[in-house]
VOGU-3710 file (C-alpha; in Angstrom, 3 decimals, decimal comma):
1> xxxxxxxxxx> -46,252/21,971/-37,775  -45,746/24,372/-34,949  -44,623/23,118/-31,554  -46,693/23,178/-28,528  -44,941/24,693/-25,433  -46,376/24,426/-22,016  -44,958/26,940/-19,524  -45,690/26,963/-16,018  -45,514/30,251/-14,020  -45,911/32,098/-17,172
11> xxxxxxxxxx> -47,955/35,146/-16,103  -44,927/37,471/-14,797  -41,125/37,950/-14,913  -39,169/35,330/-16,633  -41,989/32,780/-17,518  -44,060/35,767/-19,213  -40,890/36,798/-21,279  -40,435/33,314/-22,362  -44,053/32,735/-23,277  -44,003/36,067/-25,303
21> xxxxxxxxxx> -40,828/35,338/-26,973  -41,874/31,728/-28,035  -45,242/33,070/-29,327  -43,159/35,314/-31,701  -41,111/32,525/-32,741  -44,006/30,377/-33,761  -44,772/28,117/-30,987  -48,248/27,462/-29,776  -47,827/28,747/-26,303  -49,778/27,156/-23,310
31> xxxxxxxxxx> -49,708/29,809/-20,355  -49,985/28,503/-16,981  -50,630/30,351/-13,885  -52,838/30,758/-10,816  -54,662/33,945/-11,586  -57,016/33,872/-14,705  -56,742/37,712/-15,236  -52,985/37,526/-15,486  -53,075/34,383/-17,816  -55,634/36,382/-19,993
41> xxxxxxxxxx> -53,276/39,229/-20,214  -50,460/37,061/-21,386  -52,485/35,087/-23,776  -53,802/38,439/-25,281  -50,329/39,884/-25,732  -48,996/36,838/-27,588  -52,263/36,918/-29,897  -51,723/40,614/-30,531  -48,317/39,867/-31,994  -49,642/37,200/-34,179
51> xxxxxxxxxx> -48,920/34,339/-32,203  -51,308/31,286/-30,862  -51,803/30,839/-27,393  -54,209/29,594/-24,708  -54,147/29,523/-20,944  -54,943/27,132/-18,109  -55,157/28,074/-14,346  -53,598/25,347/-12,179  -51,566/25,274/-9,197  -48,591/22,908/-10,161
61> xxxxxxxxxx> -48,203/21,923/-6,307  -51,634/20,169/-6,821  -50,995/16,986/-8,696  -54,649/16,697/-9,535  -54,737/20,200/-11,121  -51,575/19,395/-13,070  -53,256/16,132/-14,503  -56,349/18,100/-15,446  -54,352/20,846/-17,242  -52,265/18,398/-19,377
71> xxxxxxxxxx> -55,327/16,357/-20,196  -56,871/19,658/-21,520  -53,898/20,606/-23,454  -53,638/17,448/-24,983  -57,333/17,251/-25,897  -56,953/20,605/-27,581  -53,717/20,223/-29,407  -52,944/16,468/-29,248  -49,261/17,006/-28,290  -46,866/18,847/-25,973
81> xxxxxxxxxx> -43,234/19,126/-27,529  -41,811/21,619/-25,014  -42,301/21,838/-21,266  -40,824/24,682/-19,372  -41,276/24,284/-15,590  -40,766/27,771/-14,433  -43,215/28,241/-11,427  -41,696/29,369/-8,390  -42,207/31,106/-5,026  -40,280/32,536/-2,112
91> xxxxxxxxxx> -40,663/31,933/1,612  -37,238/33,211/2,993  -36,227/32,606/6,536  -33,217/31,277/8,651  -33,624/27,584/9,208  -34,077/28,009/13,145  -37,093/30,284/12,401  -38,557/28,531/9,272  -41,973/26,974/9,813  -42,915/23,570/8,417
101> xxxxxxxxxx> -45,475/25,451/6,117  -42,791/27,787/4,786  -40,479/24,786/3,977  -43,250/22,738/2,339  -44,601/25,490/0,359  -41,567/26,251/-1,546  -40,591/22,765/-2,259  -44,180/21,972/-3,188  -44,098/24,483/-6,014  -40,500/24,277/-7,235
111> xxxxxxxxxx> -39,553/20,657/-6,899  -42,865/18,780/-6,652  -44,304/21,147/-9,183  -41,774/20,095/-11,704  -42,044/16,565/-11,140  -45,690/16,584/-11,468  -45,601/18,542/-14,700  -42,865/16,322/-16,182  -44,514/12,963/-15,167  -47,934/13,981/-16,566
121> xxxxxxxxxx> -46,336/15,337/-19,789  -44,046/12,454/-20,443  -46,450/9,920/-21,950  -47,253/12,218/-24,755  -43,829/13,817/-25,235  -42,243/10,278/-25,664  -44,404/9,993/-28,782  -42,787/13,093/-30,401  -39,624/13,829/-28,559  -39,035/17,262/-27,364
131> xxxxxxxxxx> -37,411/19,576/-24,697  -37,779/19,888/-21,093  -36,363/22,974/-19,348  -36,221/23,458/-15,599  -35,160/26,412/-13,517  -32,467/26,110/-10,925  -30,592/28,948/-8,954  -27,207/29,719/-7,612  -28,939/28,992/-4,410  -29,147/25,376/-5,508
141> xxxxxxxxxx> -25,578/25,275/-6,925  -23,793/27,156/-4,101  -26,208/27,606/-1,276  -27,847/30,897/-0,131  -28,146/31,961/3,597  -31,740/32,347/4,606  -33,076/30,315/1,708  -32,630/26,656/3,050  -36,056/25,781/1,390  -35,408/27,418/-1,885
151> xxxxxxxxxx> -31,762/26,178/-1,980  -33,016/22,640/-1,295  -35,542/22,716/-4,107  -33,344/24,054/-6,611  -30,392/21,641/-5,645  -33,061/18,909/-6,215  -33,780/20,242/-9,811  -30,135/19,527/-10,508  -30,652/15,866/-9,775  -33,746/15,836/-11,583
161> xxxxxxxxxx> -32,140/17,255/-14,636  -29,107/14,914/-14,705  -31,335/11,799/-14,100  -33,991/12,555/-16,703  -31,518/13,605/-19,216  -30,026/10,092/-18,983  -33,378/8,427/-18,700  -35,144/9,893/-21,564  -32,408/10,453/-24,255  -33,479/7,215/-25,894
171> xxxxxxxxxx> -36,970/8,864/-26,315  -35,431/12,020/-28,012  -36,188/14,181/-25,062  -33,582/16,649/-24,164  -33,588/17,975/-20,364  -31,685/20,903/-19,414  -31,747/23,573/-16,547  -31,194/27,166/-16,456  -29,946/29,189/-13,535  -31,408/32,688/-14,502
181> xxxxxxxxxx> -30,160/35,995/-13,200  -32,806/38,672/-13,976  -34,719/41,630/-12,358  -38,135/40,373/-11,513  -40,916/40,665/-8,799  -39,078/37,786/-6,869  -35,582/39,325/-7,219  -36,287/43,108/-7,106  -36,782/43,158/-3,078  -33,162/41,503/-2,832
191> xxxxxxxxxx> -31,640/43,680/-5,226  -33,187/46,969/-3,725  -32,118/45,831/-0,200  -28,587/45,187/-1,264  -28,330/48,494/-3,288  -29,509/50,362/-0,058  -26,971/48,331/2,115  -24,045/49,087/-0,116  -25,110/52,814/-0,535  -25,224/53,296/3,222
201> xxxxxxxxxx> -21,795/51,938/3,607  -20,564/54,013/0,563  -19,567/50,759/-1,054  -19,615/50,019/-4,774  -22,452/47,827/-5,889  -21,028/44,225/-6,678  -20,883/43,399/-10,234  -22,335/39,878/-9,368  -25,627/41,701/-8,548  -25,908/43,647/-11,629
211> xxxxxxxxxx> -28,263/41,416/-13,493  -30,205/41,358/-16,731  -33,818/41,449/-17,789  -36,216/38,587/-18,305  -36,157/39,086/-21,901  -32,510/38,131/-21,852  -33,393/34,595/-20,531  -36,238/34,290/-22,943  -33,772/34,887/-25,860  -31,484/32,128/-24,532
221> xxxxxxxxxx> -34,459/29,738/-24,185  -35,563/30,340/-27,691  -31,984/29,780/-28,908  -31,505/26,817/-26,842  -34,670/25,124/-28,192  -33,545/25,986/-31,706  -30,426/23,905/-31,186  -31,087/20,555/-32,815  -28,010/18,522/-31,274  -29,480/15,585/-29,412
231> xxxxxxxxxx> -26,347/15,604/-27,239  -27,399/19,045/-25,883  -28,898/17,567/-22,709  -28,203/17,156/-19,016  -26,704/20,679/-19,009  -26,924/23,582/-16,441  -26,677/27,074/-17,972  -26,354/30,180/-15,821  -27,604/33,168/-17,726  -27,212/36,825/-16,878
241> xxxxxxxxxx> -27,914/39,423/-19,499  -25,910/38,180/-22,630  -23,425/36,294/-20,575  -24,094/32,370/-20,541  -21,949/30,157/-18,225  -21,909/26,386/-18,534  -21,781/24,576/-15,000  -20,404/21,191/-14,692  -21,430/18,272/-12,319  -19,618/18,074/-9,021
251> xxxxxxxxxx> -16,533/16,002/-9,236  -14,394/14,208/-6,685  -11,775/16,721/-5,247  -9,454/13,839/-3,766  -9,508/10,310/-2,462  -7,566/8,295/0,085  -7,316/4,679/0,926  -7,690/5,212/4,715  -9,603/7,459/6,788  -6,456/8,806/8,472
261> xxxxxxxxxx> -4,929/9,542/5,261  -8,071/11,405/4,219  -8,008/13,647/7,112  -4,451/14,250/6,818  -4,928/15,359/3,119  -7,835/17,490/4,252  -5,809/19,509/6,687  -2,854/19,730/4,258  -5,315/21,233/1,525  -6,977/23,613/4,040
271> xxx> -3,537/24,839/5,080  -2,632/25,612/1,485  -5,783/27,706/0,918
//
């Protein structure tokens, strides 16, 4: 029986590429987005390649809309074995100038949207087991100037991944996160700006920003879902082209038995850097 995969934010970029790839690989793909015309385009593309797909328009930041979408998917297919919480947006601004609306808009989609989707899918996924894939970012792993809202949301995804991986392992549900590097509508303005900036200075373009395509992320997702190891959960993978990097949880750097000793060690280590 083909698995049912619900993919949020699947009408463009990485989400679209994942949807098309999984459709080719035999999954029944449920395409989520907020614009029906774009949803229909992806569903049509999947069906043209011989895959099975349907689409549902819902803003994942709206818990009522997410509930209705999941209910419709269950009514139609009876199950959801794969959830890929990919929906995202950007409202970049330095913290001092960021509005409450810009802060809330990004957390609502990235973090709350992932939670609403997971929470509504879980009662059904517990019956079959399955996979939950979340999208984080180097902004969440390392921080990113001008993206305090996005960085906070993506860092929250890390905690969600580690917590749910432990919480759901007994239900045969794996939870992993991907930090993708790919040229998309969201990343292209940043890349173009950096290219122009380095060109104006006659500086070489940094290797770090030479990123792959959305199809590379889709290839990795397909491979990850194909792995049957139940212990492959709670992991954070950075994917850039064909290069895959495994991140680890933060670990204590050092500890001391007194406050004085702690700061003495801190200054000693700082001096050796």
